[in-house]
DRENVO-380253 format. One line per 2 residues: number of its first residue (from 1); their letters; for each residue x, y, z of C-alpha. Coordinates in steps of 0.25 Angstrom, whole numbers. Layout:
<rs>
NUM) a) X Y Z  ...
</rs>
This chain:
<rs>
1) mv) 70 -161 -12  57 -166 -19
3) lt) 46 -156 -19  31 -160 -19
5) ce) 19 -152 -22  6 -159 -19
7) ha) -3 -148 -22  4 -142 -34
9) sm) -8 -142 -43  -23 -140 -44
11) al) -24 -149 -57  -35 -160 -58
13) pf) -31 -173 -65  -33 -173 -80
15) gw) -47 -173 -84  -52 -168 -71
17) tw) -59 -155 -69  -62 -147 -56
19) pd) -77 -148 -52  -84 -135 -53
21) dd) -87 -135 -38  -72 -136 -35
23) rw) -67 -124 -45  -65 -115 -33
25) vv) -53 -124 -28  -46 -123 -41
27) gt) -33 -115 -38  -35 -114 -23
29) hw) -26 -121 -13  -37 -132 -12
31) sy) -33 -137 -26  -18 -135 -25
33) dp) -7 -127 -18  -6 -114 -25
35) gv) 9 -109 -29  17 -121 -23
37) as) 19 -129 -36  28 -117 -42
39) vv) 36 -117 -30  38 -132 -30
41) ra) 42 -131 -45  51 -119 -43
43) la) 59 -126 -31  60 -139 -39
45) sh) 66 -132 -51  75 -122 -43
47) ng) 81 -134 -35  80 -146 -44
49) wg) 70 -153 -34  60 -163 -37
51) av) 45 -159 -36  32 -167 -37
53) la) 20 -158 -39  6 -164 -39
55) gf) -2 -161 -52  -16 -163 -46
57) sr) -25 -155 -36  -24 -159 -22
59) lv) -40 -159 -22  -39 -171 -32
61) vd) -30 -179 -21  -20 -172 -12
63) pn) -6 -178 -13  -2 -172 0
65) rd) -11 -181 8  -10 -195 12
67) ld) -20 -205 7  -28 -205 20
69) sa) -29 -190 21  -43 -184 22
71) tl) -39 -173 12  -33 -182 1
73) fr) -46 -179 -6  -51 -166 -2
75) le) -66 -165 -1  -68 -150 2
77) ae) -61 -137 2  -65 -125 10
79) gr) -77 -133 15  -82 -135 0
81) pl) -83 -149 -6  -74 -152 -17
83) al) -81 -158 -29  -68 -164 -35
85) na) -68 -174 -23  -83 -174 -20
87) el) -85 -188 -26  -72 -195 -22
89) dd) -73 -210 -20  -63 -221 -17
91) rr) -60 -223 -32  -58 -208 -36
93) ra) -49 -206 -23  -40 -218 -27
95) er) -40 -214 -42  -34 -200 -37
97) ie) -25 -206 -28  -19 -216 -38
99) tl) -18 -206 -50  -14 -193 -43
101) yr) -10 -195 -28  -1 -208 -29
103) py) 7 -203 -41  10 -190 -35
105) hq) 16 -197 -22  23 -207 -31
107) rv) 30 -196 -38  34 -189 -25
109) he) 39 -202 -20  47 -204 -32
111) av) 53 -190 -32  57 -191 -18
113) rd) 63 -205 -20  71 -201 -32
115) ep) 77 -189 -24  86 -196 -13
117) ga) 85 -188 0  75 -177 -5
119) tv) 66 -171 4  51 -170 0
121) ls) 46 -155 0  31 -154 -2
123) mh) 27 -140 -6  13 -134 -4
125) sf) 6 -120 -3  -4 -115 8
127) tp) -15 -104 8  -12 -91 16
129) vy) -25 -92 22  -33 -105 26
131) eg) -47 -105 32  -45 -91 35
133) qp) -32 -92 42  -20 -85 36
135) rs) -7 -93 36  5 -84 38
137) me) 16 -94 35  22 -93 21
139) ig) 28 -107 21  25 -120 29
141) vl) 35 -130 31  28 -143 34
143) fd) 35 -156 39  30 -169 45
145) vd) 43 -177 50  54 -167 45
147) eg) 53 -156 55  67 -152 55
149) pa) 69 -149 40  55 -142 41
151) ra) 60 -133 52  73 -130 45
153) la) 67 -127 32  56 -118 39
155) st) 67 -111 47  75 -108 34
157) le) 62 -102 27  59 -94 39
159) aa) 73 -88 38  70 -85 24
161) gy) 58 -76 28  47 -85 27
163) ni) 35 -87 37  36 -102 40
165) al) 28 -112 47  31 -127 50
167) ne) 19 -137 47  10 -125 43
169) py) 0 -123 37  -1 -138 37
171) sg) 7 -148 45  16 -159 38
173) re) 13 -167 50  -1 -169 46
175) gl) 1 -176 33  1 -163 25
177) my) 14 -166 18  11 -180 15
179) aa) 16 -179 1  30 -175 5
181) qa) 31 -183 18  26 -197 13
183) pa) 37 -199 2  47 -193 12
185) tr) 43 -203 22  44 -214 13
187) lg) 58 -210 7  64 -205 20
189) rr) 65 -190 16  61 -177 22
191) al) 48 -170 18  43 -156 20
193) el) 32 -147 15  32 -132 12
195) el) 19 -125 12  19 -111 4
197) rq) 9 -100 6  1 -98 -6
199) dl) 0 -83 -7  15 -82 -6
201) le) 17 -91 -17  9 -81 -26
203) da) 22 -72 -25  32 -76 -35
205) aw) 43 -69 -27  40 -76 -14
207) ve) 40 -89 -22  53 -87 -29
209) rl) 60 -83 -16  54 -95 -9
211) vt) 59 -105 -20  73 -99 -17
213) vl) 72 -100 -2  66 -114 -3
215) se) 77 -119 -12  87 -115 -2
217) ai) 80 -119 10  74 -133 7
219) pr) 87 -140 4  93 -135 17
221) ha) 82 -141 26  74 -151 19
</rs>
C-alpha cells in the first residue's frame, strides 16, 4: 500500500499569513481535513506502508484536483469570498502549481513507482453535516475504475459494524480522487479512497479500533 493524504494540513507556505478576512476558515474543513492525518500516520506506522501527506492547505492549491478543475483554487467558502485567492493572476497560479502542487504529485508518483504492485489509497475526512444535511455514513469507500475491490472492502467494513456508503459523500467517478487515481492509472495500479466522518475521528477509541480493522481489511481487498 501507498497512502496519500491531500488535505492533511492547514499550513500556509513559509512566510505567508492568513488574511484577516479569512481567519474564520482556519481550523475548519475548508482549510484541511480534520483528524485524518493522524489515522494515516497510524496506519503507515502499524503496517510499514508508505505515506505521502501534503504540507499545505487545500486553499492555497488543492492537490486532489486536476489542473483544469474549477476548484483547484477555491474563490469562496460558504458563499463568502476568500481573500487568500481574491487577486490570483496567471503568474501566482503558476507559482503555486510549480512550488507546491507538482512536487506533491511527483512525490506520490515516486512512492507508488518504488513500491511494486502497491495499491494507492487516498485518505480524507468529511463533515457530519453539510449545507444543513446530516450524513449518516461513518465511512465512504470511493472508487473510479476499481469497483470490485471497493465493494469487497466496503462489505468487510460493514461486517465489522461500520455504516458504509460507496462513492459517498463524494464520487470517485467525478474526479474527486484525482491524486490517487492519476498515478495508479499511469503505473497500472489500483486506486481507492476512504472518507472518514470528522466527528468520529474525535473519539480516540473509535480511531484505535478503526486502525486495527483497516490494517486487516485493506490488504485483503485492495
